[in-house]
Residue, then its C-alpha position, 0 to 999 in steps of 0.5 A: x500500500x503506498x505511503x500516505x502523504x501528510x497533506x492528504x492526512x490533514x485534508x482527510x482529517x479536515x474532511x472527516x471533521x466536516x462530515x461529522x459536523x454535517x451528521x450532527x446538524x442532520x441528527x434530527x432528520x431521517x437519514x438517507x443512504x449515500x449515493x455512489x460516486x460517479x463512475x468517472x471519479x471512481x476510475x480516477x481514484x482507483x485503489x490497489x488490489x490489496x486495498x480492495x481486498x482489505x476494505x472488502x474484509x472490513x466491509x463484511x466485518x462491519x456488516x455482520x456487526x451492524x446486523x448483530x446490533x440491530x434487530x430486524x424489527x427495529x431497523x429503519x430505512x435510511x434516506x439517501x445522503x448527498x456526499x461531498x465531492x471533496x472526500x470521494x478519495x476517502x470513500x472506501x473508509x466511509x463506505x464501510x461505515x455506510x454499510x453499518x447504516x444500511x438496513x434491509x427492509x423487515x418485510x423483504x427479510x421476511x420474504x427471504x430477499x436479504x441476500x440479493x440486497x446484500x449483493x446490490x448494496x454490498x459496496x465493493x463486491x462484485x458490483x463495485x466496478x459497475x455503473x453507479x446509475x444502474x445501482x441507483x435504478x436498482x435501489x429505487x426499484x427496491x424502494x418502489x417495491x417496498x412502497x407498494x407493499x406498504x400501500x397494499x398493507x394499509x389498504x387491506x387494513x382499511x378495508x378489513x376495518x370498514x367491514x368489521x365496523x358494519x356490524x356496529x357503529x359508534x352509535x350502536x350498543x351492539x356487541x359481538x357474539x362472543x359477548x353474548x350479544x347479537x352478531x347483527x350479521x345481516x348488516x354485512x351487506x349494507x353500506x353505512x353510506x346508504x343511511x342519510x346523514x340526518x338519520x344516522x344514530x336515530x331509531x331509523x338507523x339499523x346500525x344504531x340497533x342493538x339487535x338486527x335479527x329478523x329485522x329488515x335492515x334496508x333503510x326507510x323513513x316510510x310511515x303509516x299513520x305517522x308511525x315508521x315501518x322500520x324493520x318490516x319486510x314487505x311480505x308476510x305469510x298468514x298460513x300458519x296455525x298455532x296447533x291442530x285445534x285452531x285455524x290458521x291465521x288467514x282463516x277466520x277464528x269464528x266466534x270466541x264464544x264457542x272457540x275461546x282464546x287460550x293465551x298468555x301475556x308477554x308482560x315485563x317486556x316492553x312495559x316493565x314491572x318490578x316483580x317480573x324483572x327485579x334485577x332492574x329495580x334496586x336502589x330506590x327505583x320503583x317504576x320505569x319513570x324512575x329507572x329511565x330518570x336514573x339511567x339518563x343517557x344510558x337508558x336507551x342502551x340498557x332498555x334496548x338490551x332488555x327488549x332484545x334479550x328478554x324475549x326471542x323467537x324461541x319465546x313464541x315457539x315455546x308458547x305455541x308448543x304449550x298449546x296456546x293460540x294467542x299472545x297479549x303484548x303490553x306496551x306503553x305510549x312512549x312506543x309512539x310519542x313522548x312529551x316534555x319532561x318524559x324520561x322514557x325511551x322513545x320508540x325503541x320498543x315500537x320496533x320490537x313490538x312489530x318484530x314480536x308480532x311477526x314472530x307470533x305470525x310465523x308460529x300461528x299465534x294471534x295477537x291482543x294489542x294492549x296499551x299498558x301505560x297511558x299519558x299521565x298514568x291511568x291508575x297510578x300503579x308502577x306498571x303504567x310507567x309511573x307510580x303515584x298520582x293518576x294524571x289521565x282524565x284527572x288533575x290539572x293535566x287530565x284533559x290534556x293527557x286524555x287527548x294525548x291518549x286519543x292522539x296515540x290511538x289515532x296513529x296506532x289504529x291507522x297503522x294496524x288497520x293495514x292489511x298485514x294486521x287484519x288477520x293477526x291482530x284480533x284484539x285491540x286494547x284501549x287502556x289497561x286497568x283504568x282505575x275507575x274507583x278513583x276516576x269519574x266514571x262518566x269521564x272514562x265512559x266518554x273517553x272510551x266511546x271516543x276512542x272506539x269511534x276513532x279506531x273504527x273510523x281509521x279502519x280497525x276491524x278487530x275486537x276493541x277491548x276496554x277494562x272493567x275498571x274494578x267496578x265489578x262485572x254486575x255494574x257493566x250491564x247496560x253501559x256502552x251498548x250498541x258498540x259492535x265488537x266492543x269487549x269487556x276485559x276483566x282481571x281475576x285474582x284472589x290474592x289482592x282481595x283481603x277477604x279472598x286471600x284467606x281462602x284455604x287451598x280447597x276453597x280457592x279451587x272451589x271459588x275458581x270453579x263456582x264463583x268465577x264461572x258464575x261471574x263469567x256466565x252473568x257477564x256474557x249475558x247482556x241481560x245481566x252483564x255487559x256482554x262479550x267478556x274476556x279474562x286477560x289476566x290471571x295467575x295460579x299464585x295463592x299468595x301475594x308474596x312475590x318480591x315487588x308484587x305490591x310495589x317495590x319494598x312494600x309488604x304483603x297481605x299474606x304476612x300482614x305488613x301491607x301498607x302503601x300509605x292508604x289506611x283504607x286498604x292497609x292490611x296490618x295483620x296476617x291474612x293467610x288462612x291461619x291468620x297468625x305469625x305462622x304465615x310465611x312468605x319465605x316458604x311461599x317464595x321458595x324454589x319450585x324444586x321444594x314443592x311437595x307433590x300435594x302442593x303441585x297437585x293443588x297448583x295444577x288444579x287451581x290453574x285448570x279450574x280457572x281455565x275452565x271458568x274463563x272459557x265460559x267467556x271469550x277465553x283467557x290470557x295467563x299473566x305472564x309468560x316469563x319472570x326472573x324468579x316468581x314461579x307461580x306468575x310464570x307460564x314458562x316456569x310453571x310448565x317446567x315445574x309441572x304445575x301447568x298442563x303440558x298442552x293448554x287444550x288437554x287438561x286433566x281437571x275441568x271442575x268435576x269432581x269437586x276439589x279434594x281436601x288438601x289437608x296435607x298442605x300447610x296453609x301458611x304458604 
């Protein structure tokens, strides 16, 4: 190797110092790999063979050290850096430093292309004597390939992200199936861009729905009678019958006087009740008003999850399999409208009501539409939505709320007058349990007449149902006459009457067979009662012990601690047959697995006795299909416990012979 001259060493040192200064100035910016010197300069500064050999060894050693020190996943591509022409003659020393900074792309390393890159980027290897322009072309080609790969990865990631977001948007409470929530897979073929900007996140936007199962998810803002048809398919099929004993929906039912309805309520679903779903009521929550007030902005998500999970298509399958042929579906006015100060969740329950009707249709079940809560509350009980004062046809806003209820029925009747509902909706309810013992009788009668006239004018051909108002069936003779298809609705229980709750087990069966049969017969005769009468609520409970049944935190008549602040109805001594401290709600609320065979026999006989009596009228609807824990109020749990007939039309007891002596059953629970 030729000796180095002192001036060259000085120039080299100066150049090195200038180069280090440039590196310090550029330390905060991405680095570029250096360009090769032009071939003309390379030839004029040719090195000896020994120099090349030594530099090649140095380069190989430095490349190995660089790869050992820099993990593949953390290596960064360097941006090209312009080389000062003054130091070209020292390129060999700096070239091996450059090799330390040159890093192969992680993506290319994973594809097994690192060796090729070493051949191209290796500096003074077999490629050293070639044209520098070719190397630059190769370098840019490689950079182009890497860029394309990165772009492809980004595009794929964006597409996957969009596809995943179709099932749930930022406005929906829906979760994926691994959380137990609906997967909403029928949204996969729908583009969110098809939803108008003004509708995004509203109840018309299917991407905002918790559950889209069996809903039509094509966006529409179409309405009938001012109510949306959202979620409905354009076609329907009325060919199904609930069982072989009843006609398919498309065929007329005929006379309910000769073929009574056998049905069940789906209570606690779209209108909440504390004793049905006690898990929703705690910490001072006593009704749907206080629940939605407490939940605030979270109310919609919480209640829609309840609507979507408390009832499913399987509910209707099981109801039909139990030999039932009708369902009564309670819902409240906020399915249609809300007013200033209302905390209720607006119109979400409407969509679930429509889907419930379609599931009923699919399994041959006819529908009784029941408005369970009216504006202002028609009875002041928690199942009307708000516990407390009656504000419907009563108080300062009574007339306003009466008109609001008529406006609600104007919309509802126009909607359900459509052809798709003429066969399946066979009962159209006006008001559940108006408390006529507290309201002016003439006001309720006038409102009922107006509501009947309105819905008939709007095309409702179904039987129109009104509540007996707790006046007693005998008192309806001669009232509301001349209104064709108007049906009186009565709810029969022994446990809410302090005189009847004390009946022993034998007396309860006897009363169901004799007392209620007599009442049904008299009510059906226009000479002694109103006429057409249906029994739309009853249960086989023989105590009022179910938690929250008499309102949240309120005691029971059974144990003698029932007090809601009204001395006229308070029961402050034990009301069970023994009328002493032995009266126990603990045993009454025990799991059905602890029931003795004799007690199961009584409960089954008590239920079948009521079915027999109520079929002297237009039929019956058990209250209710499902509860979280109250077995004697749940048709579903009663079937599982063996205390209801497996088929409602195939019963073992019809009030003949008389009830046996249930002496072996304690009368304290």
